[in-house]
C-alpha positions in Angstrom: -30.3 41.5 -46.5 -31.5 44.9 -45.2 -30.6 46.1 -41.8 -33.5 45.5 -39.4 -34.3 48.3 -37.0 -36.3 47.1 -33.9 -36.9 48.6 -30.5 -34.3 46.9 -28.4 -35.2 45.8 -24.9 -31.6 45.0 -24.0 -29.6 47.2 -21.6 -27.7 50.0 -23.1 -24.1 49.1 -23.8 -21.6 51.9 -24.4 -18.8 49.5 -25.4 -15.4 48.2 -24.2 -13.8 50.8 -21.9 -10.4 49.6 -22.9 -11.0 49.9 -26.7 -8.0 51.3 -28.6 -10.1 52.4 -31.5 -13.3 54.5 -31.1 -15.8 55.2 -33.9 -17.9 58.0 -32.5 -21.1 59.5 -34.1 -22.3 62.9 -32.9 -26.1 63.3 -33.2 -28.5 66.1 -32.3 -30.9 65.9 -29.3 -34.0 66.2 -31.5 -36.3 63.2 -31.2 -37.9 63.6 -34.7 -38.1 61.5 -37.9 -35.9 63.1 -40.6 -34.0 61.9 -43.5 -30.6 63.1 -42.0 -31.2 61.2 -38.7 -32.3 58.1 -40.6 -29.2 58.2 -42.7 -26.9 58.5 -39.6 -28.7 55.7 -37.9 -28.1 53.4 -40.9 -24.5 54.5 -41.0 -24.1 53.7 -37.3 -25.7 50.3 -37.7 -23.6 49.2 -40.7 -20.4 50.4 -38.9 -21.3 48.4 -35.8 -21.8 45.3 -38.0 -18.5 45.9 -39.9 -16.2 47.0 -37.1 -17.8 46.1 -33.8 -15.7 43.7 -31.8 -12.7 43.4 -29.5 -10.6 46.5 -29.4 -13.1 48.7 -31.3 -16.0 50.6 -29.9 -18.8 52.1 -32.0 -20.8 54.7 -30.0 -23.2 57.6 -30.6 -23.5 60.7 -28.4 -25.3 64.0 -28.3 -23.3 67.2 -28.9 -21.2 68.8 -26.1 -23.3 70.7 -23.6 -26.5 69.5 -25.2 -29.7 68.0 -23.7 -29.6 64.3 -22.8 -31.3 61.9 -25.2 -31.0 58.1 -24.9 -32.9 56.9 -28.0 -34.7 58.1 -31.1 -38.3 57.0 -30.8 -39.8 58.6 -33.9 -38.5 55.8 -36.1 -37.2 52.2 -35.6 -33.4 52.1 -34.9 -30.8 50.2 -33.0 -28.7 53.2 -31.9 -28.2 53.8 -28.2 -27.3 57.5 -27.5 -25.1 58.7 -24.6 -24.0 62.1 -23.5 -20.7 63.6 -24.6 -19.4 63.5 -21.0 -20.3 59.8 -20.7 -18.1 58.9 -23.7 -15.0 60.8 -22.6 -15.4 59.4 -19.0 -15.8 55.8 -20.2 -13.1 55.4 -22.8 -9.6 56.1 -21.4 -7.3 54.0 -23.7 -8.2 55.3 -27.2 -5.3 55.5 -29.7 -7.3 56.2 -32.8 -10.7 57.9 -32.9 -13.0 58.6 -35.9 -15.4 61.3 -35.0 -18.4 61.6 -37.4 -20.1 65.1 -37.3 -23.1 66.4 -39.3 -22.1 69.0 -41.8 -24.1 71.9 -40.2 -22.3 71.5 -36.8 -18.7 71.8 -38.1 -18.2 75.4 -37.4 -19.7 75.3 -33.9 -18.3 72.1 -32.6 -14.8 73.3 -31.3 -16.3 76.3 -29.5 -18.8 74.1 -27.7 -16.1 72.0 -26.1 -15.2 72.6 -22.4 -11.5 72.6 -21.5 -11.7 69.0 -20.2 -13.4 67.8 -23.4 -10.9 69.6 -25.6 -8.0 68.1 -23.6 -9.5 64.6 -24.0 -9.6 65.0 -27.8 -6.1 66.6 -27.9 -4.6 63.7 -26.0 -5.8 61.1 -28.5 -2.7 60.2 -30.6 -4.7 59.9 -33.9 -7.9 61.9 -34.2 -9.9 61.8 -37.5 -12.9 64.1 -37.9 -15.3 63.0 -40.7 -17.9 65.4 -42.0 -21.2 63.7 -42.9 -22.2 65.8 -45.8 -25.9 65.1 -46.6 -26.8 68.5 -47.9 -24.1 70.4 -49.9 -25.9 73.7 -49.2 -25.4 73.2 -45.4 -21.6 73.4 -45.4 -19.1 75.9 -46.9 -15.3 75.6 -46.9 -15.0 78.3 -44.2 -17.2 76.1 -41.9 -14.5 73.4 -41.9 -11.7 75.7 -40.7 -12.6 75.5 -36.9 -12.1 71.7 -37.1 -8.4 72.2 -38.1 -7.7 73.4 -34.6 -8.5 69.9 -33.5 -6.7 67.8 -36.1 -5.3 67.9 -39.6 -6.9 64.6 -40.5 -10.3 65.7 -41.8 -12.4 63.7 -44.3 -15.9 64.0 -45.8 -18.5 61.4 -46.7 -21.3 62.3 -49.1 -24.9 61.3 -49.6 -25.4 62.3 -53.3 -23.4 61.5 -56.4 -23.9 65.0 -57.7 -21.4 66.6 -55.3 -19.2 63.5 -54.9 -16.4 65.0 -57.1 -12.8 65.8 -57.1 -13.8 69.4 -57.6 -15.7 69.3 -54.3 -12.8 67.6 -52.6 -10.4 70.3 -53.8 -12.9 73.0 -52.8 -13.0 71.7 -49.2 -9.3 70.8 -49.2 -9.9 67.4 -47.7 -10.4 63.8 -48.9 -13.9 63.1 -50.0 -15.7 59.7 -50.2 -19.1 58.9 -51.7 -21.1 57.0 -49.0 -24.5 57.2 -50.7 -27.6 56.2 -48.7 -29.0 52.9 -47.4 -31.8 51.3 -49.5 -34.2 49.4 -47.3 -36.4 46.5 -48.5 -39.4 48.2 -50.2 -42.6 46.4 -51.2 -43.4 47.4 -54.8 -47.1 47.7 -55.7 -48.7 48.0 -59.1 -51.2 50.7 -60.2 -54.3 48.6 -59.3 -53.1 48.2 -55.7 -52.5 52.0 -55.3 -54.9 54.7 -54.1 -55.6 58.2 -55.5 -53.2 59.8 -53.0 -50.4 62.3 -53.6 -47.8 62.6 -50.8 -46.4 66.1 -50.4 -43.1 66.9 -48.7 -43.3 69.5 -45.9 -40.5 71.7 -47.4 -41.3 75.4 -47.8 -41.2 76.9 -51.3 -42.4 80.3 -52.7 -44.6 78.5 -55.2 -45.9 75.8 -53.0 -49.4 77.1 -52.4 -49.9 78.0 -56.1 -48.8 74.5 -57.3 -51.0 72.8 -54.7 -54.0 74.9 -55.7 -53.5 73.9 -59.4 -53.5 70.2 -58.5 -56.6 70.6 -56.3 -58.6 72.4 -59.0 -57.5 70.0 -61.8 -57.9 66.8 -59.8 -60.5 67.4 -57.1 -60.8 63.7 -56.3 -57.1 63.3 -55.6 -56.2 63.3 -51.9 -53.2 65.4 -51.0 -51.4 64.5 -47.8 -48.4 66.5 -46.4 -45.9 64.4 -44.3 -45.8 66.3 -41.0 -45.3 64.8 -37.4 -45.8 61.4 -38.9 -44.2 58.2 -37.4 -41.8 56.6 -39.9 -43.9 53.4 -40.0 -47.0 55.4 -41.0 -45.0 57.3 -43.6 -43.8 54.0 -45.1 -47.4 52.7 -45.2 -48.6 55.9 -46.8 -46.0 55.9 -49.7 -46.7 52.2 -50.3 -50.4 52.9 -51.1 -50.0 56.4 -52.7 -49.9 56.6 -56.5 -48.0 59.9 -56.6 -45.6 62.2 -54.6 -44.4 65.7 -55.1 -41.3 67.1 -53.4 -40.7 70.8 -52.7 -37.2 70.1 -51.3 -33.9 68.9 -52.8 -35.5 67.0 -55.6 -33.5 63.8 -55.2 -34.7 63.1 -51.7 -36.6 60.3 -49.8 -40.0 61.6 -51.0 -38.8 61.1 -54.6 -36.8 57.9 -54.3 -38.9 56.0 -51.8 -42.1 56.6 -53.7 -40.5 55.2 -56.9 -39.2 52.1 -55.0 -42.7 51.3 -53.7 -44.0 51.4 -57.3 -45.3 54.9 -57.3 -44.5 57.9 -59.5 -42.7 60.9 -58.0 -42.8 64.5 -59.4 -40.0 67.0 -58.9 -38.2 70.0 -60.4 -34.6 69.4 -61.6 -32.0 70.6 -59.1 -28.5 70.4 -60.5 -27.0 70.4 -56.9 -28.5 67.0 -56.1 -29.9 65.3 -59.3 -27.5 63.6 -61.7 -27.9 64.7 -65.4 -29.8 61.4 -66.4 -32.7 62.3 -64.2 -33.4 65.4 -66.3 -34.8 63.1 -69.1 -37.4 61.5 -66.9 -41.0 62.5 -67.8 -42.0 63.6 -64.2 -38.9 65.7 -63.6 -39.5 69.2 -64.9 -37.0 72.0 -65.7 -38.9 74.7 -63.8 -41.7 75.1 -61.3 -43.7 77.0 -63.9 -43.4 74.0 -66.3 -44.4 71.6 -63.5 -47.5 73.7 -62.7 -48.5 73.8 -66.3 -48.2 70.0 -67.0 -48.6 68.1 -63.8 -52.4 67.7 -63.9 -52.4 66.6 -67.5 -49.5 64.2 -66.9 -51.2 62.6 -64.0 -54.4 62.1 -66.0 -52.4 60.6 -68.9 -50.4 58.2 -66.6 -53.2 57.1 -64.4 -53.6 53.8 -66.3 -51.9 50.5 -65.5 -49.5 50.1 -68.5 -48.6 53.8 -68.8 -48.2 54.1 -65.0 -45.7 51.2 -64.9 -44.0 52.4 -68.0 -43.4 55.9 -66.5 -42.2 54.6 -63.1 -39.8 52.0 -64.4 -37.2 54.4 -65.9 -37.2 56.3 -62.5 -36.4 53.1 -60.6 -33.7 52.1 -63.1 -32.0 55.5 -62.7 -32.2 55.2 -58.9 -30.9 51.6 -58.9 -27.8 52.6 -60.9 -26.8 54.9 -58.0 -28.2 53.2 -54.9 -28.2 49.6 -53.5 -27.5 47.9 -50.2 -24.4 46.3 -51.7 -23.0 49.5 -53.0 -23.7 51.3 -49.7 -21.9 48.6 -47.6 -19.0 48.5 -50.0 -18.6 52.3 -49.8 -18.5 52.1 -46.0 -15.9 49.4 -46.1 -13.7 51.4 -48.4 -14.1 54.4 -46.2 -12.8 52.7 -43.1 -10.0 51.1 -45.2 -9.1 54.7 -46.1 -9.6 54.0 -49.8 -11.3 57.3 -50.6 -12.9 58.1 -53.9 -11.2 61.5 -54.0 -8.1 61.6 -51.8 -6.6 65.0 -51.1 -3.7 66.1 -53.3 -1.5 66.0 -50.3 -2.8 63.3 -47.9 -3.0 64.5 -44.3 -0.8 62.8 -41.8 -1.3 62.3 -38.1 -0.2 65.2 -36.0 3.5 65.1 -34.9 4.1 64.1 -31.4 5.8 67.3 -30.5 2.8 69.3 -31.8 0.5 67.2 -29.8 2.6 67.7 -26.7 2.7 71.4 -27.2 -1.1 71.5 -27.4 -1.3 69.4 -24.2 1.1 71.7 -22.4 -1.0 74.7 -23.5 -4.1 73.0 -22.2 -2.4 72.1 -19.0 -1.2 75.7 -18.6 -4.8 77.0 -19.2 -6.1 74.6 -16.6 -3.4 75.6 -14.1 -4.2 79.3 -14.7 -7.9 78.5 -14.0 -6.9 76.6 -10.8 -4.8 79.6 -9.6 -7.8 81.9 -10.2 -10.0 79.5 -8.3 -7.5 79.2 -5.4 -7.2 83.0 -5.2 -11.0 83.2 -5.0 -11.0 80.6 -2.2 -8.3 82.5 -0.3 -10.2 85.7 -0.7 -13.3 84.0 0.6 -11.5 82.6 3.6 -10.2 86.1 4.4 -13.7 87.3 4.4 -14.8 84.5 6.6 -12.0 85.2 9.1 -12.9 88.9 9.2 -16.5 88.0 9.8 -15.5 85.7 12.7 -13.4 88.5 14.2 -16.3 90.9 14.0 -18.6 88.4 15.7 -16.0 87.9 18.5 -15.7 91.7 19.0 -19.5 92.0 19.0 -19.7 89.4 21.7 -17.1 91.4 23.8 -19.0 94.6 23.3 -22.2 92.9 24.5 -20.6 92.4 28.0 -20.4 96.2 28.6 -24.0 96.8 27.7 -25.3 96.3 31.3 -24.3 99.8 32.7 -25.2 101.3 29.3 -28.6 99.8 29.5 -29.1 101.2 33.1 -28.0 104.6 31.9 -30.4 104.4 29.0 -33.2 103.3 31.5 -32.5 106.4 33.7 -32.4 108.6 30.7 -35.7 107.2 29.4 -37.3 107.9 32.9 -36.1 111.5 32.8 -37.4 111.8 29.3 -40.8 110.5 30.4 -40.9 113.0 33.3 -39.9 115.8 31.1 -42.6 114.8 28.6 -45.2 114.9 31.4 -44.0 118.4 32.5 -44.2 119.5 28.9 -47.7 118.2 28.6 -48.7 120.1 31.9 -47.1 123.2 30.5 -48.9 122.8 27.2 -52.2 122.5 29.2 -51.4 125.7 31.1 -50.5 127.5 27.9 -53.7 126.4 26.4 -55.7 127.8 29.4 -53.7 131.0 29.3 -54.5 131.4 25.6 -58.2 130.9 26.3 -58.0 133.6 29.1 -56.2 136.0 26.7 -58.8 135.3 24.0 -61.6 136.0 26.5 -59.9 139.3 27.6 -59.3 140.3 24.0 -63.0 139.7 23.4 -64.0 141.9 26.4 -61.6 144.7 25.3 -63.0 144.5 21.9 -66.5 144.8 23.3 -65.5 147.7 25.5 -64.0 149.5 22.5 -67.2 149.0 20.7 -69.1 150.6 23.7 -66.7 153.6 23.8 -67.1 154.1 20.1 -70.9 154.0 20.5 -70.7 156.5 23.5 -68.4 158.8 21.5 -70.8 158.7 18.6 -73.7 159.5 20.9 -71.7 162.5 22.4 -70.9 163.7 19.0 -74.5 163.5 17.9 -75.5 165.4 21.0 -73.0 168.1 20.3 -74.3 168.5 16.8 -77.9 168.7 17.9 -79.8 172.0 18.1 -80.8 171.5 21.8 -77.2 171.3 22.7 -76.5 174.6 21.0 -79.5 176.3 22.6 -78.4 175.3 26.1 -74.8 176.4 25.6 -75.3 179.8 27.5 -76.9 177.9 30.4 -74.1 175.4 30.5 -71.6 178.3 30.6 -73.4 180.0 33.5 -73.5 176.7 35.4 -69.8 176.2 34.7 -69.0 179.6 36.0 -71.2 179.1 39.0 -69.4 175.9 39.8 -66.1 177.7 39.5 -67.3 180.4 41.9 -68.6 178.0 44.5 -65.4 176.1 44.3 -63.3 179.3 44.8 -65.4 180.4 47.8 -65.1 177.0 49.3 -61.4 177.1 48.8 -61.1 180.6 50.4 -63.1 179.6 53.4 -61.0 176.5 53.8 -57.9 178.6 53.8 -59.3 181.1 56.3 -60.3 178.4 58.7 -56.9 176.9 58.5 -55.3 180.3 59.3 -57.5 180.9 62.3 -56.7 177.5 63.7 -53.0 178.1 63.4 -53.3 181.5 65.1 -55.1 180.1 68.1 -52.5 177.5 68.6 -49.8 180.2 68.6 -51.4 182.0 71.4 
């Protein structure tokens, strides 16, 4: 019976706080519908049914220091999601923890941990980190190395048979176990119940537009629908009624498999990193994109009849059913938790020695103490600053008491300054008046000078005139006459003075 995902109205239950074993799924804070998130949700649900009970807690949380998300709403699921901090705060008695991490987050996980979160993981006696490898291109051996700072017990579960090999286990240097994917109950419809619809995966590809144009031109009546921002229930309804699908992604993905399980025919290009070799012989799996573009229109026209349609789809379903089923999936999960891995490491990892764990704890404690000392030093420095501020305020208050006389002196000074300003203003007015008088005098002098110049010019003109020259003898006679008169007057004056003095002597 398939796992039923429904929207739960029950309160969120994080689990028994005293659980000794913790199975912990780390999930992203993206509320979208994607194949990876669906796969993790199924894994969580099956783990809950298999292990959930007294002494064991199965929980899901977001990444450290990540946005809060309580539930995925883009598809039906039973997984409650808590924050990373809620988990480490709630579970205090864990002896054994299995931490499931998506493959792309391996290299970043340890660096995202706070000192408190790191200390919590370091104090768990047995910590196992399991890498959920759903896309082999998303994880390289070097990406796993940061996890070794947390624990030596690292495992890997896979989604595809193609890379579930001893070679891959050796490449990563850890035990590897094929988990596969959950196969839900699909309603299979025949050709007559299908519609002329081709479902397209949203994956980007260099030849995507060219291939789509070829299909549109060759089959103008075929409706092409790209799965984007579509609720999962709508997607399931769409693939159930669509005759065809075309994936531009991994090849052996949900767009390929789920279309086949609903009775449709999927098209893809062979990808040796995900497809098993037997899929290469299927009529709708092409070797190259050029080959697909050349033949897809003709193959659809050829297969678009009841008998041929069913005959082409059945080998695809058989190949898928050899690899995937609910029973196989659940058995793989059971074997994983029993530590019966498909490909164990050549030298099985052991739990960390107690002395190593204690050393790490001491180092973490020392780091915490060092941070506390820095914090205490900062607080002491802050207190010194506060004390200095308080002393300055007290001094300022004392200084305020002596401000009375100073204010009186300032008042007297201000009065003197005001009087001085008034005197300066009066002086400035007198200076302005004096300047006006000087300017008037200067104007009069200038006018007088102009008159003198005019008089001198007139005299000079007179001297240069002919009349002046003709009267020159006359002027000379007159001058001499004036001199004679003046001399006679002077002689008479002197004679009169002499007589007067003589008479006085007698």
